[in-house]
N, C-alpha and C positions, 0 to 999 in steps of 0.2 A: 504494500500500500504506500503510495507516495507521501512524503512528508509535506505538511502545510508550508506555505511560503513564510519567509522570515517576517516576524512582526517586531518592528522597532517601536517600543513604547514611548509615549510622551508622559513624563512624570512631573507632577506639580511638586515643587519644593514645600508647598504648604500642606501636602497630604500627610496624614498621620502614619501612612505606610510607605512614605517616599523612599526610605532607606532600602527596604526589601524590594519594592517595585523596580527601583533603579538597578540594583544588583542583579535581579532576575533578568532584566532586559539585556544587560551586559553579558550575562551568562548564555542567554539564548541566541543572541545575534551579534554580540560584540559592540553594539551601539545602543544608545538611549538618547532621547531628546528631553532636555530639562526646561520646564516652564516655571513661571512665578518665582524666579530666582531673585537675589537681591541686587543684581547689576542693572543700573538704569538703561533703558533702551536708547535714550539720547546720548549717553556716554559711548555706546557702541557705534551709533551712526556718526557721531562727531569724530570718532577715531578712524572710521572708514574714510571720511572726508579728508582727514589729514593725509592718509596714505595715498588716496587718489591724486591729491595735489603733488605729493612727492614723486610718484611714479611718472607723472606727466611732465616733470621738470628735468632739466639737465643736471640739477644738483645731485641727482642720484649717483652719477658717475664719480663724484668725489668720495663716495662711501664704498667703492668696490671692495669686495671681501678680501681678506687675507687667508691664505691656505692654513697658516699656523693656528689661527683662532677660529676659523669657520664663521666669522662674524662679519656683518656688513651686507652690501648689496650684491646680489647674484644676477647677472644680466640674463636676458631672454635666452631660453634653451640651454641652461646650465646643467640641468639635472635629468637623469633618466631613471625609470623604475628598475628595480632589481631584475636582471635577466631580460631586459627590454632595451634594444639598441637605440631606438629613436628618442630624442630629447623631448621633454614635456614643453608644451606651448605656454610658458609662464615665465615671469620674472619675480623675484622675491627678495626679502630682506631678513637677515638673521639678527635678532636682538637677544643678547644674554645680559642679564642685569649686572653681572660681575666682570664682563669681558669687553663691552663696548658701549658707546653712547648712542642714543637715538638721534636721528637727523634733526636739525634745528626745527624744521617745519612740522615735526610730529611730536613735539614735547609738551603740548598743552593738554591733550586728553589721553594719549596712549599710555603714559606712565600710570595713571590712575586705573585704566582698564587692565593693565598688566597685573597690578596689585590685587584688584578685585577678582580677577580670574584665578590668580594663584591662591587667594584665600578660599574661594569656592572649591578649588581642587582638593584642598585639605578635607573639606566636608565630604566630598564624593569618595575620596580614597578611604576615609573613615567608614563610610557606608559599606564599601566593598569589604573592608577588613572585618567588620562586625558580622557580616552575613556570609563569610567564607567558612565552610565546615572545618572543624578542628583538624581533621586528617590532612587537609590541604594547607591550612594556615601554619601548621607545624613546619612546613618547608620554607616559610619566609625567614630570611636571615635576621630581619627586624620588621617592625610594623611598617605598613605601606606609607603611612603619614611621615614616619621618621626617615624613611628612605630618601625623601625629597628635601629634607632639612639641610640647608647649607650646600645644595647642589649647584654646581657651576655650569651644568649642562641643560637645565630647563630653558626652553627656547620659545620666544614669540616669533612667528613667521608670517608677517603680512605678505600676501600674494596678490599679484595682478595678472589676470588672464586677459590679454589684449583681444580686441575684436578680431575675428577671423577674416582673412583676406581672400580665401579661395586658392591661394598659392602655396598652402602648407604641404609639406612632404606627406606622401601617402602613408597612412597609418599613424601619423603623429596626432596626439590628443592632448587636451589640457593637462591631464594628469593620468598617466597610464596606471593600470591595475597594480596595486601595491598593498603592503601592510605597514602600519606605523612601527617605528623602532621602540618607542618609549613605553612607560607604564600606562598612562591614559592621555588622551588629547581632548582639550576643550576648544570647541569651535563655535564662536558666535555665528548664528545663521548668516550665510554668505549673502551677497547682494543679488544673487540670481541662483536658480536651481542648477542642477548638474551633477551633484554628488550621488553616487550609487554604491550599494553594497551587494556583494555576491552571496547568494544563499547556498545551501549544501547541494542543491541540484544544479548549480551553475547559472541560475537565473539572476539577472541584475535588477535590484529593487531600488526605486528612488527613495532617498533619505529626505524626510520632511525638511522644509526650508522656511518655516514660519517666522516672520520677523520678530525679533526679540527673544527667541528661544536659543538655547545653546545645545549643540550636538556634542555628545561625548562618546568616544570609542576607546576600547582597550587595545594595547599594543603588544608587540613581541616580548617586551621585558616582563610584563605582567603574566603573559602566557608562560614564559620560562620560569619565573619565580613561583608560579602556582602549579608547576609540573603539568601544564596543558589543561588545567581545569577551566581557566578562562580563555576564550578564544582571542585570536588576533585576526580579524576578518578582512578579507580582501575588499578593497574599495577603489573607486576611480572617479575622475571628473570628466564627463563626456563633452564632446563638442556639440553645442546646441544647433538645432536646425533653423532654417528660415531666417526671419528678421532678427531673431535673438542672437544669431551668430555674429551680427554686426555691433553687438554691445559688449562692453567689458564686464568682467566679473572680478570681484574682490572677495578675499576671505582672509581670516586672521586667526589661525590655530595657535594655541599654546600647548606645546609638547612638554609634559611633565616627566623629567628624567630623575633617576636616583643619583646620588653622589657616585663618583667614579669607582670608589672602593667597595661599594655594596655588592655582596656576593649574590648572584642570581641563580647559579647552579654550580655543580662541581667544576665545570669547565669554563665558566665565564663570570667575570665581574661586569658591572655595568659599563666600565670604561672599555674593556677588551671587546665586548659585544658591539658597542657603538662604533669603534674604529673599524671593525669587520664590516658592518653594514654601510658605513659612509663610503668605504672603498667600493662596495658593490653597486652603489647608486651614482658613482662618478663624482662625488664631492671631495673625496680624499684620495689623492693619487698615491700616497705612501703613508704608512703609519708613522714614519719618522717626522712627518709634518706636524704632528701634535705633541712631540716630545720636546 
């Protein structure tokens, strides 16, 4: 009998059962949508506006990334998904709170959004921690919330997907199918739809993009730390059809990473696993670049 399609739950933070509902959605699909959270909608839209101005200006080239820090501006077509040769149709910026400064044009609203997303992530990781069975939780080298304390790898990544021109390389998409590297990702609803998640039967399911909500998904590091109890679900951003293809799309995920010395498994710390994955997606040419 075929399995039912993936159901990505929308969970209200005001619900008395929010903790359990959220964790169950992550367990079932690797994704959850959070509503009625404490982050003001206007703060999110104002932050998107800051980055739209940044990506449309020549100032961005002053912030081109450094390989040693992986911080700064990554030009169009810098990244490819693991095991996929074609570069994604996007440009983006890497902001690490301990590693680089935000561009001048993005300092009014983005720092506050970063802090509030980070604070919310502690709540969400706490929900996962408390609803993880004892036989799984025993494998965590420390609590999920403490894993991110003092981390220098947690990353805010504002992304700009430019309008399509029709001259794109065949097979190139805005973000090819991939899994996230980190523990969990918090993604304020993007300015346009396009995010899809792959279910167990290989079907692509649209992820809700309701303004003001925050999409949350689990990543490879949570999967590893939980001995595969929590999934790291494949997802992608598709090229839109018709008139929508001539419009830009902006998104702003916060990737929650453990400290580099956190033990995820017998074979990996968070640092060793991150370096391995960055090499696979074309952002790190050599591990020596981060030493």
